[in-house]
KOLPA-33609 format. One record per residue (C-alpha): residue in three letters; y, z, x; residue number from 0. Coordinates in steps of 0.001 Angstrom, whole numbers, plus 500000, padded with zeros to 6 digits. Layout:
# residues N
+------+--------+--------+--------+-----+
! type !  north !     up !   east ! seq !
+------+--------+--------+--------+-----+
!  Ala !      Y !      Z !      X ! NUM !
...
+------+--------+--------+--------+-----+
***
This chain:
# residues 381
+------+--------+--------+--------+-----+
! type !  north !     up !   east ! seq !
+------+--------+--------+--------+-----+
!  Met ! 555489 ! 861531 ! 838564 !   0 !
!  Lys ! 553923 ! 863205 ! 841575 !   1 !
!  Lys ! 555460 ! 864072 ! 844955 !   2 !
!  Tyr ! 553867 ! 862847 ! 848183 !   3 !
!  Tyr ! 554750 ! 862731 ! 851852 !   4 !
!  Leu ! 555007 ! 859128 ! 853005 !   5 !
!  Glu ! 552266 ! 859772 ! 855577 !   6 !
!  Asp ! 549918 ! 860639 ! 852690 !   7 !
!  Val ! 550389 ! 857336 ! 850878 !   8 !
!  Ala ! 550767 ! 854920 ! 853823 !   9 !
!  Glu ! 549565 ! 854510 ! 857382 !  10 !
!  Ile ! 552680 ! 854497 ! 859571 !  11 !
!  Phe ! 552886 ! 852365 ! 862718 !  12 !
!  Ser ! 555435 ! 852294 ! 865525 !  13 !
!  Gly ! 555865 ! 849126 ! 867571 !  14 !
!  Ala ! 556175 ! 848383 ! 871284 !  15 !
!  Thr ! 557632 ! 845903 ! 873777 !  16 !
!  Pro ! 555670 ! 844083 ! 876487 !  17 !
!  Leu ! 557355 ! 844218 ! 879902 !  18 !
!  Thr ! 560224 ! 841732 ! 879556 !  19 !
!  Lys ! 560180 ! 840612 ! 883204 !  20 !
!  Glu ! 556614 ! 839343 ! 882809 !  21 !
!  Lys ! 557073 ! 835777 ! 881564 !  22 !
!  Arg ! 553369 ! 835421 ! 880819 !  23 !
!  Phe ! 553759 ! 838040 ! 878070 !  24 !
!  Tyr ! 556198 ! 835792 ! 876181 !  25 !
!  Glu ! 555932 ! 832130 ! 877200 !  26 !
!  Asn ! 554030 ! 830055 ! 874616 !  27 !
!  Gly ! 553318 ! 833242 ! 872671 !  28 !
!  Asn ! 551769 ! 832796 ! 869236 !  29 !
!  Ile ! 551945 ! 836379 ! 867931 !  30 !
!  Ser ! 555087 ! 836947 ! 865837 !  31 !
!  Trp ! 557025 ! 839881 ! 867280 !  32 !
!  Ile ! 559889 ! 841275 ! 865199 !  33 !
!  Thr ! 562874 ! 843306 ! 866419 !  34 !
!  Pro ! 565676 ! 844875 ! 864334 !  35 !
!  Lys ! 567981 ! 842109 ! 865584 !  36 !
!  Asp ! 565801 ! 839594 ! 863724 !  37 !
!  Leu ! 566735 ! 841303 ! 860453 !  38 !
!  Ser ! 570483 ! 841394 ! 861167 !  39 !
!  Gly ! 572075 ! 839160 ! 858532 !  40 !
!  Tyr ! 568614 ! 838361 ! 857165 !  41 !
!  His ! 568659 ! 838051 ! 853373 !  42 !
!  His ! 565029 ! 837345 ! 852554 !  43 !
!  Lys ! 562266 ! 839642 ! 851395 !  44 !
!  Tyr ! 559528 ! 838290 ! 853672 !  45 !
!  Ile ! 559807 ! 837693 ! 857397 !  46 !
!  Tyr ! 557365 ! 835439 ! 859242 !  47 !
!  Gln ! 558857 ! 834904 ! 862669 !  48 !
!  Gly ! 561325 ! 836574 ! 865030 !  49 !
!  Gln ! 563401 ! 835020 ! 867789 !  50 !
!  Arg ! 560557 ! 835645 ! 870225 !  51 !
!  Ser ! 556777 ! 835689 ! 870028 !  52 !
!  Ile ! 554367 ! 837321 ! 872449 !  53 !
!  Thr ! 551087 ! 836215 ! 873994 !  54 !
!  Glu ! 547739 ! 837906 ! 873473 !  55 !
!  Glu ! 548057 ! 839268 ! 877016 !  56 !
!  Gly ! 551504 ! 840642 ! 876185 !  57 !
!  Phe ! 550141 ! 842266 ! 873055 !  58 !
!  Glu ! 547263 ! 843883 ! 874953 !  59 !
!  Ser ! 549697 ! 845205 ! 877589 !  60 !
!  Cys ! 551595 ! 847475 ! 875196 !  61 !
!  Ala ! 551077 ! 849810 ! 872257 !  62 !
!  Ala ! 552058 ! 847309 ! 869553 !  63 !
!  Ser ! 549808 ! 846970 ! 866495 !  64 !
!  Lys ! 548961 ! 843840 ! 864541 !  65 !
!  Leu ! 550227 ! 844525 ! 861042 !  66 !
!  Pro ! 548704 ! 842772 ! 858008 !  67 !
!  Arg ! 550630 ! 840577 ! 855585 !  68 !
!  Gly ! 552500 ! 842727 ! 853092 !  69 !
!  Thr ! 553243 ! 845554 ! 855547 !  70 !
!  Val ! 556630 ! 847155 ! 854803 !  71 !
!  Leu ! 558833 ! 846983 ! 857919 !  72 !
!  Phe ! 561630 ! 849552 ! 858198 !  73 !
!  Ser ! 563972 ! 849565 ! 861202 !  74 !
!  Ser ! 564183 ! 853133 ! 862492 !  75 !
!  Arg ! 566857 ! 852659 ! 865154 !  76 !
!  Ala ! 569673 ! 850368 ! 866278 !  77 !
!  Pro ! 570280 ! 850232 ! 863337 !  78 !
!  Ile ! 568350 ! 852321 ! 860824 !  79 !
!  Gly ! 567623 ! 850771 ! 857463 !  80 !
!  Tyr ! 566685 ! 847095 ! 857677 !  81 !
!  Val ! 563746 ! 846427 ! 855342 !  82 !
!  Ala ! 561381 ! 843463 ! 855015 !  83 !
!  Leu ! 557796 ! 842606 ! 854149 !  84 !
!  Ala ! 555536 ! 840987 ! 856735 !  85 !
!  Gly ! 554958 ! 837434 ! 855504 !  86 !
!  Lys ! 551885 ! 837120 ! 857743 !  87 !
!  Glu ! 550071 ! 839159 ! 860379 !  88 !
!  Leu ! 552638 ! 840152 ! 863000 !  89 !
!  Cys ! 553802 ! 843005 ! 865235 !  90 !
!  Thr ! 557117 ! 844703 ! 865974 !  91 !
!  Asn ! 558954 ! 846387 ! 868798 !  92 !
!  Gln ! 559534 ! 850142 ! 868895 !  93 !
!  Gly ! 562592 ! 849847 ! 866637 !  94 !
!  Phe ! 560422 ! 850006 ! 863516 !  95 !
!  Lys ! 558335 ! 852366 ! 861483 !  96 !
!  Ser ! 556003 ! 850107 ! 859499 !  97 !
!  Phe ! 554019 ! 851111 ! 856429 !  98 !
!  Val ! 550575 ! 849838 ! 855467 !  99 !
!  Cys ! 550315 ! 851255 ! 851963 ! 100 !
!  Lys ! 547184 ! 852946 ! 850616 ! 101 !
!  Glu ! 546530 ! 850525 ! 847789 ! 102 !
!  Glu ! 545185 ! 853117 ! 845367 ! 103 !
!  Leu ! 548403 ! 855195 ! 845606 ! 104 !
!  Leu ! 551374 ! 853045 ! 846650 ! 105 !
!  Tyr ! 552341 ! 849476 ! 845780 ! 106 !
!  Asn ! 553959 ! 847868 ! 848827 ! 107 !
!  His ! 556632 ! 846123 ! 846729 ! 108 !
!  Tyr ! 557575 ! 849460 ! 845175 ! 109 !
!  Leu ! 558026 ! 850996 ! 848628 ! 110 !
!  Tyr ! 560028 ! 847951 ! 849772 ! 111 !
!  Tyr ! 562571 ! 848338 ! 846967 ! 112 !
!  Tyr ! 562578 ! 852134 ! 847300 ! 113 !
!  Leu ! 563469 ! 851934 ! 851011 ! 114 !
!  Leu ! 566002 ! 849184 ! 850385 ! 115 !
!  Tyr ! 567830 ! 851345 ! 847855 ! 116 !
!  Asn ! 567478 ! 854647 ! 849748 ! 117 !
!  Arg ! 568082 ! 853434 ! 853300 ! 118 !
!  Lys ! 571381 ! 855369 ! 853637 ! 119 !
!  Lys ! 569596 ! 858584 ! 852658 ! 120 !
!  Ile ! 566928 ! 857964 ! 855300 ! 121 !
!  Glu ! 569529 ! 856901 ! 857872 ! 122 !
!  Ala ! 571106 ! 860373 ! 857498 ! 123 !
!  Leu ! 567845 ! 861863 ! 858836 ! 124 !
!  Gly ! 568266 ! 860098 ! 862194 ! 125 !
!  Asn ! 568814 ! 862014 ! 865420 ! 126 !
!  Gly ! 569817 ! 861062 ! 868950 ! 127 !
!  Ser ! 572814 ! 861058 ! 871285 ! 128 !
!  Thr ! 572721 ! 857456 ! 872596 ! 129 !
!  Phe ! 571774 ! 856023 ! 869190 ! 130 !
!  Lys ! 570373 ! 857504 ! 865982 ! 131 !
!  Glu ! 566649 ! 857176 ! 865374 ! 132 !
!  Val ! 564313 ! 858304 ! 862622 ! 133 !
!  Ser ! 561134 ! 859619 ! 864254 ! 134 !
!  Arg ! 557553 ! 858993 ! 863145 ! 135 !
!  Lys ! 557242 ! 862696 ! 862278 ! 136 !
!  Thr ! 560463 ! 862728 ! 860196 ! 137 !
!  Ile ! 559623 ! 859604 ! 858188 ! 138 !
!  Gly ! 556047 ! 860796 ! 857724 ! 139 !
!  Lys ! 557232 ! 864045 ! 856132 ! 140 !
!  Tyr ! 559730 ! 862278 ! 853887 ! 141 !
!  Glu ! 558963 ! 863144 ! 850264 ! 142 !
!  Ile ! 558720 ! 860430 ! 847647 ! 143 !
!  Glu ! 558102 ! 860815 ! 843919 ! 144 !
!  Leu ! 555619 ! 858258 ! 842630 ! 145 !
!  Pro ! 554492 ! 857233 ! 839173 ! 146 !
!  Ser ! 550988 ! 855820 ! 838748 ! 147 !
!  Leu ! 550123 ! 852613 ! 840592 ! 148 !
!  Lys ! 550093 ! 850708 ! 837289 ! 149 !
!  Glu ! 553550 ! 852042 ! 836442 ! 150 !
!  Gln ! 554880 ! 851187 ! 839919 ! 151 !
!  Lys ! 553862 ! 847551 ! 839441 ! 152 !
!  Lys ! 555445 ! 847436 ! 835991 ! 153 !
!  Ile ! 558703 ! 849035 ! 837221 ! 154 !
!  Val ! 559353 ! 846522 ! 840020 ! 155 !
!  Asn ! 558058 ! 843408 ! 838242 ! 156 !
!  Asp ! 561569 ! 842230 ! 837277 ! 157 !
!  Leu ! 562767 ! 842729 ! 840854 ! 158 !
!  Ile ! 559868 ! 840656 ! 842187 ! 159 !
!  Asn ! 560671 ! 837853 ! 839737 ! 160 !
!  Leu ! 564333 ! 837895 ! 840740 ! 161 !
!  Asp ! 563395 ! 837681 ! 844415 ! 162 !
!  Glu ! 561113 ! 834735 ! 843714 ! 163 !
!  Lys ! 563971 ! 832949 ! 841942 ! 164 !
!  Tyr ! 566299 ! 833802 ! 844847 ! 165 !
!  Glu ! 563843 ! 832346 ! 847386 ! 166 !
!  His ! 563365 ! 829203 ! 845284 ! 167 !
!  Asn ! 567132 ! 828739 ! 845178 ! 168 !
!  Cys ! 567311 ! 829183 ! 848964 ! 169 !
!  Glu ! 564751 ! 826421 ! 849445 ! 170 !
!  Val ! 566738 ! 824088 ! 847175 ! 171 !
!  Leu ! 569982 ! 824997 ! 848963 ! 172 !
!  Lys ! 568435 ! 823966 ! 852287 ! 173 !
!  Glu ! 567300 ! 820657 ! 850801 ! 174 !
!  Val ! 570794 ! 820009 ! 849420 ! 175 !
!  Glu ! 572357 ! 820839 ! 852804 ! 176 !
!  Asp ! 570050 ! 818321 ! 854484 ! 177 !
!  Leu ! 571002 ! 815687 ! 851894 ! 178 !
!  Leu ! 574742 ! 816315 ! 852337 ! 179 !
!  Glu ! 574441 ! 816071 ! 856122 ! 180 !
!  Leu ! 572491 ! 812830 ! 855816 ! 181 !
!  Leu ! 575237 ! 811380 ! 853582 ! 182 !
!  Tyr ! 577833 ! 812453 ! 856147 ! 183 !
!  Ile ! 575934 ! 810650 ! 858923 ! 184 !
!  Gln ! 575571 ! 807497 ! 856814 ! 185 !
!  His ! 579291 ! 807397 ! 856084 ! 186 !
!  Phe ! 580913 ! 808646 ! 859295 ! 187 !
!  Glu ! 578411 ! 808087 ! 862114 ! 188 !
!  Asn ! 577388 ! 804565 ! 861175 ! 189 !
!  Asp ! 577390 ! 802018 ! 864008 ! 190 !
!  Ile ! 578136 ! 799094 ! 861682 ! 191 !
!  Val ! 581249 ! 800671 ! 860170 ! 192 !
!  Asp ! 584711 ! 800254 ! 861700 ! 193 !
!  Tyr ! 586590 ! 803541 ! 862017 ! 194 !
!  Asp ! 590107 ! 804470 ! 862981 ! 195 !
!  Lys ! 590186 ! 807102 ! 865712 ! 196 !
!  Lys ! 592830 ! 809750 ! 865184 ! 197 !
!  Ser ! 593729 ! 813069 ! 866726 ! 198 !
!  Leu ! 592567 ! 815984 ! 864631 ! 199 !
!  Ser ! 596213 ! 817059 ! 864220 ! 200 !
!  Asp ! 596940 ! 813734 ! 862432 ! 201 !
!  Val ! 594572 ! 814529 ! 859569 ! 202 !
!  Val ! 594282 ! 818330 ! 859580 ! 203 !
!  Glu ! 596755 ! 821228 ! 859601 ! 204 !
!  Ile ! 595395 ! 824004 ! 861829 ! 205 !
!  Met ! 596396 ! 827617 ! 861288 ! 206 !
!  Thr ! 595755 ! 830759 ! 863330 ! 207 !
!  Gly ! 595087 ! 834229 ! 861925 ! 208 !
!  Gly ! 596096 ! 837824 ! 862507 ! 209 !
!  Thr ! 595222 ! 841454 ! 861819 ! 210 !
!  Pro ! 597424 ! 843911 ! 859879 ! 211 !
!  Ser ! 597753 ! 847312 ! 861539 ! 212 !
!  Thr ! 594623 ! 849313 ! 860791 ! 213 !
!  Lys ! 596732 ! 852505 ! 860930 ! 214 !
!  Asn ! 598669 ! 851513 ! 857817 ! 215 !
!  Glu ! 596527 ! 852196 ! 854746 ! 216 !
!  Asn ! 598912 ! 850201 ! 852529 ! 217 !
!  Tyr ! 597874 ! 847005 ! 854301 ! 218 !
!  Trp ! 594228 ! 847483 ! 853301 ! 219 !
!  Ser ! 594026 ! 849550 ! 850118 ! 220 !
!  Asn ! 593924 ! 847503 ! 846919 ! 221 !
!  Gly ! 593578 ! 844340 ! 848989 ! 222 !
!  Ile ! 593713 ! 841069 ! 847080 ! 223 !
!  Tyr ! 593294 ! 838452 ! 849829 ! 224 !
!  Asp ! 589897 ! 837906 ! 851451 ! 225 !
!  Trp ! 590295 ! 838495 ! 855197 ! 226 !
!  Tyr ! 587634 ! 836657 ! 857183 ! 227 !
!  Thr ! 586444 ! 837774 ! 860608 ! 228 !
!  Pro ! 583946 ! 835962 ! 862865 ! 229 !
!  Ser ! 581135 ! 838232 ! 861620 ! 230 !
!  Asp ! 581735 ! 836980 ! 858057 ! 231 !
!  Ile ! 581177 ! 833450 ! 859288 ! 232 !
!  Thr ! 578231 ! 834059 ! 861610 ! 233 !
!  Ser ! 576404 ! 836065 ! 858916 ! 234 !
!  Ser ! 576986 ! 833387 ! 856280 ! 235 !
!  Arg ! 573927 ! 831307 ! 855476 ! 236 !
!  Asn ! 575693 ! 828689 ! 853334 ! 237 !
!  Ile ! 578277 ! 825937 ! 853610 ! 238 !
!  Leu ! 580471 ! 827664 ! 851020 ! 239 !
!  Ala ! 581923 ! 831189 ! 851174 ! 240 !
!  Phe ! 583228 ! 832970 ! 848080 ! 241 !
!  Ser ! 584408 ! 836240 ! 849621 ! 242 !
!  Ala ! 584870 ! 838169 ! 852875 ! 243 !
!  Ser ! 583723 ! 841703 ! 853651 ! 244 !
!  Lys ! 587340 ! 842965 ! 853763 ! 245 !
!  Lys ! 590548 ! 842242 ! 851866 ! 246 !
!  Ile ! 594193 ! 842770 ! 852788 ! 247 !
!  Ser ! 597152 ! 843532 ! 850555 ! 248 !
!  Val ! 600335 ! 841519 ! 849970 ! 249 !
!  Ser ! 602185 ! 843796 ! 852420 ! 250 !
!  Gly ! 599326 ! 843436 ! 854924 ! 251 !
!  Leu ! 599735 ! 839668 ! 854802 ! 252 !
!  Ala ! 603524 ! 839901 ! 855120 ! 253 !
!  Asn ! 603403 ! 842272 ! 858107 ! 254 !
!  Ser ! 600875 ! 840536 ! 860324 ! 255 !
!  Gly ! 600029 ! 837221 ! 861906 ! 256 !
!  Ala ! 597586 ! 836499 ! 859076 ! 257 !
!  Lys ! 598417 ! 833422 ! 857023 ! 258 !
!  Leu ! 597372 ! 832347 ! 853553 ! 259 !
!  Ile ! 594759 ! 829610 ! 853730 ! 260 !
!  Pro ! 594297 ! 827449 ! 850617 ! 261 !
!  Ala ! 590912 ! 827177 ! 848954 ! 262 !
!  Asp ! 588615 ! 824412 ! 850223 ! 263 !
!  Ser ! 589709 ! 824641 ! 853829 ! 264 !
!  Val ! 587342 ! 824915 ! 856792 ! 265 !
!  Ile ! 587409 ! 828305 ! 858544 ! 266 !
!  Met ! 585998 ! 828181 ! 862102 ! 267 !
!  Thr ! 585275 ! 830885 ! 864674 ! 268 !
!  Ser ! 587352 ! 830208 ! 867786 ! 269 !
!  Arg ! 586449 ! 832994 ! 870242 ! 270 !
!  Ala ! 583295 ! 834693 ! 871537 ! 271 !
!  Thr ! 581055 ! 832750 ! 869131 ! 272 !
!  Ile ! 582729 ! 829350 ! 868847 ! 273 !
!  Gly ! 582335 ! 826569 ! 866273 ! 274 !
!  Glu ! 580619 ! 828385 ! 863403 ! 275 !
!  Cys ! 582297 ! 827490 ! 860131 ! 276 !
!  Val ! 582378 ! 827755 ! 856335 ! 277 !
!  Ile ! 584350 ! 826254 ! 853482 ! 278 !
!  Asn ! 586292 ! 828981 ! 851665 ! 279 !
!  Arg ! 586182 ! 828499 ! 847888 ! 280 !
!  Gln ! 589114 ! 830831 ! 847254 ! 281 !
!  Glu ! 592512 ! 831383 ! 848870 ! 282 !
!  Ala ! 591968 ! 833528 ! 851949 ! 283 !
!  Thr ! 593266 ! 834872 ! 855263 ! 284 !
!  Thr ! 591610 ! 835377 ! 858660 ! 285 !
!  Asn ! 591908 ! 837475 ! 861790 ! 286 !
!  Gln ! 592950 ! 836037 ! 865153 ! 287 !
!  Gly ! 589391 ! 835085 ! 866107 ! 288 !
!  Met ! 589517 ! 832092 ! 863780 ! 289 !
!  Leu ! 591141 ! 828713 ! 863331 ! 290 !
!  Ser ! 591563 ! 827455 ! 859767 ! 291 !
!  Met ! 591677 ! 823724 ! 859107 ! 292 !
!  Ile ! 593431 ! 822347 ! 856024 ! 293 !
!  Pro ! 592459 ! 818685 ! 855505 ! 294 !
!  Asp ! 594855 ! 815949 ! 854443 ! 295 !
!  Lys ! 592634 ! 814806 ! 851588 ! 296 !
!  Arg ! 594145 ! 811334 ! 851579 ! 297 !
!  Gln ! 592402 ! 810805 ! 854928 ! 298 !
!  Ile ! 589555 ! 813315 ! 855172 ! 299 !
!  Ser ! 587567 ! 815506 ! 852785 ! 300 !
!  Thr ! 586789 ! 819170 ! 853314 ! 301 !
!  Leu ! 583053 ! 818476 ! 853450 ! 302 !
!  Gln ! 583558 ! 815668 ! 855983 ! 303 !
!  Leu ! 585614 ! 818050 ! 858124 ! 304 !
!  Tyr ! 582955 ! 820766 ! 857827 ! 305 !
!  Tyr ! 580217 ! 818468 ! 859121 ! 306 !
!  Trp ! 582471 ! 817085 ! 861842 ! 307 !
!  Val ! 582939 ! 820642 ! 863160 ! 308 !
!  Lys ! 579246 ! 821446 ! 862795 ! 309 !
!  Arg ! 578095 ! 818281 ! 864568 ! 310 !
!  His ! 580726 ! 818544 ! 867334 ! 311 !
!  Lys ! 580109 ! 822213 ! 868110 ! 312 !
!  Ala ! 579192 ! 821495 ! 871751 ! 313 !
!  Leu ! 582380 ! 819444 ! 872216 ! 314 !
!  Ile ! 584501 ! 822214 ! 870683 ! 315 !
!  Glu ! 582821 ! 824826 ! 872910 ! 316 !
!  Ser ! 583508 ! 822669 ! 875967 ! 317 !
!  Ile ! 587309 ! 822942 ! 875541 ! 318 !
!  Ala ! 587242 ! 826762 ! 875388 ! 319 !
!  Asn ! 589100 ! 828762 ! 878028 ! 320 !
!  Gly ! 589303 ! 832402 ! 879051 ! 321 !
!  Ser ! 587970 ! 834876 ! 881625 ! 322 !
!  Thr ! 587124 ! 837918 ! 879455 ! 323 !
!  Phe ! 585736 ! 835770 ! 876656 ! 324 !
!  Lys ! 585946 ! 832072 ! 875885 ! 325 !
!  Glu ! 588424 ! 830974 ! 873218 ! 326 !
!  Val ! 589404 ! 827616 ! 871712 ! 327 !
!  Tyr ! 593149 ! 827293 ! 871261 ! 328 !
!  Lys ! 594937 ! 825417 ! 868492 ! 329 !
!  Lys ! 596815 ! 823157 ! 870929 ! 330 !
!  Asp ! 593551 ! 822000 ! 872525 ! 331 !
!  Ile ! 591448 ! 821371 ! 869422 ! 332 !
!  Glu ! 594312 ! 819403 ! 867839 ! 333 !
!  Lys ! 593875 ! 816752 ! 870563 ! 334 !
!  Leu ! 590223 ! 816030 ! 869771 ! 335 !
!  Glu ! 589458 ! 812655 ! 868198 ! 336 !
!  Ile ! 587916 ! 812171 ! 864774 ! 337 !
!  Lys ! 586707 ! 809005 ! 863052 ! 338 !
!  Ile ! 588500 ! 808060 ! 859831 ! 339 !
!  Asn ! 587685 ! 805382 ! 857246 ! 340 !
!  Cys ! 589373 ! 805736 ! 853861 ! 341 !
!  Ser ! 586978 ! 803492 ! 851916 ! 342 !
!  Lys ! 584015 ! 805458 ! 853284 ! 343 !
!  Leu ! 585864 ! 808661 ! 852462 ! 344 !
!  Tyr ! 586181 ! 807759 ! 848757 ! 345 !
!  Glu ! 582541 ! 806669 ! 848693 ! 346 !
!  Phe ! 581453 ! 809929 ! 850333 ! 347 !
!  Val ! 583485 ! 812101 ! 847949 ! 348 !
!  Asp ! 582125 ! 810201 ! 844949 ! 349 !
!  Lys ! 578510 ! 810710 ! 846097 ! 350 !
!  Thr ! 578833 ! 814352 ! 847114 ! 351 !
!  Glu ! 581142 ! 815865 ! 844498 ! 352 !
!  Gln ! 578495 ! 816634 ! 841882 ! 353 !
!  Ile ! 575921 ! 817590 ! 844531 ! 354 !
!  Leu ! 578363 ! 820126 ! 845981 ! 355 !
!  Asp ! 579056 ! 821529 ! 842488 ! 356 !
!  Tyr ! 575301 ! 822015 ! 841990 ! 357 !
!  Tyr ! 575048 ! 823629 ! 845434 ! 358 !
!  Ser ! 577904 ! 825974 ! 844508 ! 359 !
!  Ser ! 576185 ! 826965 ! 841251 ! 360 !
!  Leu ! 573007 ! 827922 ! 843132 ! 361 !
!  Ile ! 574961 ! 830178 ! 845511 ! 362 !
!  Lys ! 576705 ! 831852 ! 842578 ! 363 !
!  Glu ! 573349 ! 832388 ! 840894 ! 364 !
!  Asn ! 571987 ! 834034 ! 844053 ! 365 !
!  Leu ! 575038 ! 836294 ! 844243 ! 366 !
!  Leu ! 574392 ! 837335 ! 840636 ! 367 !
!  Ile ! 570728 ! 837945 ! 841442 ! 368 !
!  Glu ! 571729 ! 840288 ! 844282 ! 369 !
!  Glu ! 574080 ! 842208 ! 841960 ! 370 !
!  Leu ! 571454 ! 842442 ! 839212 ! 371 !
!  Lys ! 568803 ! 843635 ! 841672 ! 372 !
!  Trp ! 571052 ! 846450 ! 842816 ! 373 !
!  Lys ! 571761 ! 847540 ! 839235 ! 374 !
!  Ile ! 568036 ! 847558 ! 838433 ! 375 !
!  Met ! 567289 ! 849609 ! 841554 ! 376 !
!  Gln ! 570014 ! 852074 ! 840522 ! 377 !
!  Ser ! 568280 ! 852570 ! 837196 ! 378 !
!  Ile ! 564826 ! 852941 ! 838805 ! 379 !
!  Phe ! 565532 ! 855130 ! 841835 ! 380 !
+------+--------+--------+--------+-----+
***
């Protein structure tokens, strides 16, 4: 093992932003331009495209650099610590320090996993009053211990294989989601089928949420009930959710407006961001920014309800009220109409039950992959 400064084993690039008021720098742009926001909630190793691209003229107008495929992107402010590999030639804004590794000394995949595991340590090096930032000079003088290039490749080989399996699973998950949505359309948006129209309240029980006092540690320590917030839902990339980022205790549940939601309900964001939803696979609770929908399974399935919410998002948003922020209230969403056909329901459940079980198994496998990756990185770094 030999110690190096990062600037000795990689060329380090900062990004830049073309003037945002100049539309010609962005409209019909074909140069991928990545910002830290693009990596928020992003769970993939490679990134190919951000929310915005820039034009050649926009690129020439600023100090951005075109970074080759395989460049290690590390967000250096707002926030510090997002990591990804460039999936193709692209550029970034000034919120990154990007590393083009010297191939004879540093394997880019090794640096990717190293930064991923050590991001909190590097975040602690940030300075600034408005927001923390790790400077080019600071990151350049960061010391890293490196084995030989051959050893680096051997060390991270298992991690690379796990990521490849993870990405394959993600591709299959997307295909399964498309299939499930198609089956929903065939069964419940079919012009040749007769449906009964009912109010949502006739087929679904809707529950609001609440927040235990954050000043009382007993409500949060040793929590046993998953407590979903809108950020849990908006950051979810799957139909099914197995856990929330926070849990509340029995006393927290008893001393708040939170209510126990049975497994296989549909949890929907009802304020600020409206109409995003997941199916909770375990008993759970939510904060007050959510509405939870418990289906009467004699009339409607959970999956049918999920796709109804997803495909009627614009309608749900249209009934929102509020001056500070828009919110959908229980009394208003209960009045919305939904199409019901019991024979189509049984058909739909029969066709989707095993598919959904397979989908669930892929998510669980990806969760295990993420856990295993972290344990391997602990042993390496």
